[in-house]
C-alpha positions in Angstrom: 5.6 93.5 96.9 6.2 94.9 93.4 6.6 91.5 91.9 3.4 90.3 93.4 1.6 93.2 91.8 3.0 92.4 88.4 2.0 88.8 88.6 -1.6 89.6 89.5 -2.0 92.1 86.8 -0.4 90.0 84.0 -3.6 88.6 82.7 -5.6 91.8 82.3 -2.9 93.5 80.3 -2.0 90.6 78.0 -3.7 92.2 75.0 -2.5 95.7 75.9 0.5 97.2 74.1 1.6 98.6 77.3 2.4 95.4 79.2 5.9 95.0 80.6 8.9 93.5 78.9 9.1 90.5 81.3 5.5 89.6 80.6 6.1 89.8 76.9 9.0 87.5 77.1 7.0 85.0 79.1 4.3 85.0 76.5 6.8 84.6 73.7 8.3 81.6 75.5 5.0 79.9 75.8 4.3 80.4 72.1 7.7 79.0 71.2 7.1 76.1 73.4 3.8 75.5 71.7 5.3 75.8 68.2 8.0 73.5 69.3 5.5 70.9 70.3 3.7 71.3 67.0 7.0 71.0 65.1 7.8 68.0 67.1 4.5 66.4 66.1 5.1 67.4 62.5 8.5 65.9 62.6 7.2 62.7 64.1 4.5 62.6 61.4 7.0 63.3 58.7 9.3 60.7 60.1 6.6 58.1 60.1 5.6 59.0 56.6 9.2 58.7 55.4 9.5 55.4 57.2 6.3 54.1 55.4 7.6 55.3 52.1 10.9 53.6 52.8 9.1 50.4 53.7 7.1 50.7 50.5 10.1 51.3 48.4 11.9 48.3 50.0 8.9 46.1 49.4 8.6 47.2 45.8 12.3 46.6 45.3 12.0 43.2 46.9 9.0 42.4 44.6 10.9 43.6 41.6 13.8 41.4 42.6 11.5 38.4 43.0 10.0 39.2 39.5 13.5 39.4 38.0 14.4 36.0 39.6 11.2 34.5 38.4 11.9 35.9 34.9 15.4 34.5 35.0 14.1 31.1 36.0 11.5 31.2 33.2 14.1 32.2 30.7 16.4 29.5 31.9 13.6 26.9 31.7 12.6 28.3 28.3 16.2 28.1 27.1 16.4 24.5 28.4 13.2 23.6 26.5 14.5 25.4 23.4 17.8 23.6 23.8 16.0 20.3 24.1 13.8 21.2 21.1 16.7 22.4 19.1 18.6 19.1 19.9 15.4 17.2 18.9 15.1 19.2 15.7 18.7 18.8 15.0 18.4 15.0 15.6 15.3 14.9 13.3 17.1 16.9 10.7 20.1 14.6 10.9 17.7 11.6 10.6 16.0 13.2 7.6 19.3 13.9 6.0 20.3 10.2 6.5 16.9 9.1 5.1 17.4 11.4 2.1 20.9 10.0 1.5 19.5 6.5 1.9 16.7 7.2 -0.5 19.1 8.7 -3.0 21.3 5.6 -2.6 18.3 3.3 -3.0 17.2 5.2 -6.2 20.7 4.8 -7.6 20.6 1.1 -6.7 17.2 0.8 -8.2 18.4 2.4 -11.4 21.4 0.1 -11.4 19.0 -2.9 -10.8 16.8 -1.8 -13.7 19.9 -1.5 -15.8 21.1 -4.9 -14.6 17.7 -6.3 -15.5 18.0 -4.9 -19.0 21.4 -6.5 -19.3 20.3 -9.8 -17.8 17.1 -10.1 -19.8 18.5 -9.0 -23.2 21.7 -9.8 -25.0 22.2 -8.2 -28.4 18.5 -7.4 -28.4 17.4 -11.0 -27.8 15.6 -11.9 -24.6 17.7 -13.8 -22.1 14.6 -15.9 -21.3 14.5 -17.0 -24.9 18.2 -17.8 -25.0 17.9 -19.9 -21.8 14.3 -21.1 -22.3 15.3 -24.7 -21.9 16.7 -24.0 -18.4 13.5 -22.1 -17.5 11.4 -24.9 -19.0 13.1 -27.6 -17.0 12.9 -25.7 -13.7 9.2 -25.0 -14.2 8.7 -28.7 -14.8 10.4 -29.5 -11.5 8.1 -27.0 -9.7 5.0 -28.4 -11.4 5.9 -31.9 -10.3 6.1 -30.7 -6.7 2.8 -28.8 -6.7 -0.5 -30.2 -7.9 -2.6 -27.5 -9.8 -6.3 -27.4 -10.6 -5.6 -27.8 -14.3 -4.1 -31.2 -13.5 -7.4 -32.7 -12.4 -10.0 -30.3 -13.7 -8.6 -29.1 -17.0 -9.6 -29.9 -20.5 -7.7 -33.3 -20.4 -10.2 -34.4 -17.7 -13.0 -34.4 -20.2 -11.2 -37.2 -22.2 -12.8 -40.2 -20.5 -11.7 -43.6 -22.0 -14.8 -45.7 -21.4 -17.1 -43.8 -23.8 -17.4 -43.9 -27.6 -14.7 -41.7 -29.4 -17.4 -39.6 -31.1 -19.1 -38.8 -27.7 -15.7 -38.2 -26.1 -14.7 -35.7 -28.7 -18.0 -33.9 -28.2 -17.4 -33.7 -24.4 -13.9 -32.2 -25.0 -15.4 -29.6 -27.4 -18.1 -28.6 -24.8 -15.6 -28.5 -22.0 -13.4 -26.2 -24.0 -16.3 -24.0 -24.9 -17.4 -23.6 -21.3 -13.8 -23.0 -20.0 -13.4 -19.6 -21.6 -13.0 -17.0 -18.7 -14.1 -19.6 -16.2 -12.3 -21.3 -13.4 -11.4 -25.0 -14.0 -13.5 -26.2 -11.0 -16.6 -24.3 -12.2 -16.2 -25.7 -15.8 -15.7 -29.2 -14.5 -18.8 -29.0 -12.3 -20.9 -27.8 -15.2 -19.7 -30.6 -17.5 -20.4 -33.1 -14.8 -24.0 -31.8 -14.6 -24.4 -32.1 -18.4 -23.0 -35.6 -18.4 -25.6 -36.6 -15.7 -28.3 -35.1 -17.9 -26.9 -36.7 -21.1 -24.2 -34.9 -23.0 -24.8 -35.9 -26.5 -25.5 -33.9 -29.7 -29.1 -35.2 -29.8 -29.8 -34.3 -26.2 -28.4 -30.8 -26.6 -30.6 -30.3 -29.7 -33.7 -31.4 -27.7 -33.1 -29.6 -24.4 -35.0 -26.5 -23.5 -32.7 -23.4 -23.5 -33.8 -22.4 -20.0 -33.0 -25.9 -18.7 -29.6 -25.8 -20.4 -28.9 -22.4 -18.8 -29.7 -23.8 -15.4 -27.2 -26.7 -16.0 -24.5 -24.3 -17.1 -24.9 -21.7 -14.3 -22.6 -20.3 -12.8 -20.2 -20.6 -15.8 -19.2 -17.2 -17.1 -21.6 -16.0 -19.9 -23.7 -19.1 -19.4 -26.7 -17.7 -21.3 -24.5 -16.9 -24.4 -22.7 -20.3 -24.2 -26.1 -22.1 -24.0 -27.0 -20.5 -27.4 -23.5 -21.4 -28.8 -23.9 -25.0 -27.6 -27.3 -25.6 -29.2 -26.0 -24.0 -32.5 -22.8 -26.2 -32.4 -25.0 -29.3 -31.9 -27.1 -28.4 -34.9 -24.0 -27.9 -37.1 -22.4 -31.1 -36.0 -25.6 -33.0 -36.6 -26.3 -31.6 -40.1 -22.7 -31.2 -41.4 -20.5 -33.7 -39.7 -22.8 -36.6 -38.8 -22.8 -35.7 -35.1 -19.0 -35.7 -34.8 -16.5 -32.9 -34.2 -14.7 -31.9 -37.4 -11.0 -33.0 -37.6 -9.3 -29.9 -39.0 -8.2 -26.7 -37.3 -10.1 -24.5 -39.9 -13.4 -26.4 -39.5 -13.3 -26.4 -35.7 -12.4 -22.7 -35.6 -15.5 -21.9 -37.6 -17.9 -23.2 -34.9 -19.8 -20.6 -32.8 -17.9 -19.5 -29.7 -14.7 -21.4 -30.5 -11.5 -19.3 -30.6 -7.9 -20.2 -31.6 -6.9 -21.3 -28.1 -9.9 -23.7 -27.8 -9.3 -24.9 -31.4 -5.7 -25.9 -30.7 -6.8 -27.7 -27.5 -9.6 -29.6 -29.2 -7.4 -30.6 -32.1 -4.7 -31.8 -29.7 -6.9 -33.6 -27.1 -9.8 -34.8 -29.3 -7.8 -35.7 -32.4 -4.3 -36.2 -31.0 -2.6 -33.7 -33.3 -0.6 -30.6 -32.5 -1.1 -27.9 -35.0 -0.5 -24.8 -32.8 0.0 -23.5 -29.3 -3.1 -23.0 -27.2 -2.7 -19.7 -25.5 -5.3 -18.3 -23.0 -5.1 -15.2 -20.9 -3.2 -17.0 -18.1 -0.5 -18.3 -20.5 -0.4 -14.9 -22.2 0.3 -13.2 -18.8 3.0 -15.7 -17.8 4.8 -15.7 -21.1 5.1 -11.9 -20.9 6.1 -12.0 -17.3 8.9 -14.4 -18.1 10.1 -12.3 -20.9 9.5 -15.0 -23.5 7.3 -12.6 -25.5 6.3 -8.9 -25.5 2.8 -8.9 -26.7 -0.6 -7.4 -26.0 -3.1 -10.2 -26.9 -3.1 -14.0 -26.5 -3.2 -14.3 -30.3 0.0 -12.3 -30.6 1.6 -14.4 -27.9 0.6 -17.6 -29.8 2.3 -16.3 -33.0 5.4 -15.2 -31.2 5.8 -18.4 -29.3 5.3 -20.5 -32.4 8.0 -18.4 -34.1 10.8 -19.7 -31.8 9.6 -22.4 -29.5 10.4 -25.9 -30.9 7.3 -27.6 -32.2 7.8 -30.7 -30.0 7.1 -28.4 -27.0 3.9 -26.9 -28.4 1.6 -29.6 -27.0 3.0 -29.3 -23.5 3.5 -25.6 -23.0 -0.1 -24.7 -22.2 -0.5 -27.2 -19.5 2.9 -26.5 -18.1 2.5 -22.7 -17.8 -1.1 -22.6 -16.8 -0.4 -24.9 -13.8 2.7 -22.9 -13.0 0.5 -19.7 -12.9 -2.0 -21.5 -10.6 0.6 -22.6 -8.1 3.7 -20.3 -8.1 3.4 -17.5 -10.6 0.0 -16.1 -9.5 -1.3 -12.8 -11.0 -1.0 -11.0 -7.7 1.8 -11.5 -5.2 3.7 -14.3 -7.1 5.8 -16.5 -4.9 9.1 -15.3 -6.3 11.0 -16.2 -3.1 10.2 -19.9 -3.7 10.6 -19.8 -7.5 13.5 -21.6 -9.1 13.8 -19.1 -11.9 13.9 -15.9 -9.9 17.4 -15.3 -11.2 16.2 -15.3 -14.8 12.7 -13.9 -14.7 12.7 -10.0 -14.8 9.9 -9.9 -12.2 11.7 -12.4 -10.0 14.9 -10.4 -10.1 13.1 -7.2 -9.1 11.2 -8.9 -6.3 14.3 -10.5 -4.9 16.2 -7.3 -5.0 13.3 -5.5 -3.2 13.3 -8.2 -0.5 17.0 -7.9 0.0 16.7 -4.1 0.5 14.0 -4.6 3.1 16.1 -7.1 4.9 19.1 -4.7 4.9 16.9 -1.9 6.4 15.6 -4.2 9.1 19.2 -5.2 10.0 20.2 -1.5 10.2 17.3 -0.6 12.5 18.5 -3.2 15.0 
């Protein structure tokens, strides 16, 4: 009975300080149970939190590991590229060094060639070309015989036509030489042909209108000036020499527009005498290229050649060298490879040496 009474009265006296010990214990047990449940929940929450943090740490570590691997691969790839680049640079440096060595060797060879040229073209201060001029001469004659040049058919000699009177023939030769200055042979020949068709005589040239004469001369170089010279020459020949060309070098050289080269040609072709060497710009160029002379003007070349070339060769040398210049020894890109004197001519020696070096380079590349 007593127990039943305690149980019924437990609730009203819970808040009282006078409740029994057994009731107090029961309440304490309930509180502890509740705290235990709360703690259990806290522990579960804490465990989950720790687990999440652990997962996060593992994920971050995994990502960090992946990043490291990626970095390693990138570095490896970069190292490979650098290695390839370094190998390429090393190869290029090696090639550059080889090229530099080759250039140095070429420079040394070129210096040696230049020195060889000096030795080959001069002995005791005398040009080798002068010493062996006859060999050069004979070989040029061979080449000239194998190659027809414009001067052979259209040069000053073509104005010497046999079926006209000598006085008229000499005038044709003089006019042809006057027009030929700084003009191509074909252009000069065409102009002389037009004049002949009109009537190339002293009287006709005196009577012709200047404008008409200019039309006949065009496109000869300086045709307006040459038209004036031609009319003045016709007047001098008519009044002073009975319409004929004077016979002496001095008298011909005094005519308007007639220089030393033309005078020598006129004396030689019109009168059949050789009093000097006819040197134009083409012959001046070739004589210097061959090493026969070292001059600055055609007049200087004429004097130099006349000082050592035998007189029996004076009449032929102009026609020989001018034709050689038109066929083989051109001003630009001379045909040294096909030239028979490329072992004596300074330009020929240099050119052949250059061709040999190019051929050696081509063989090395293969």
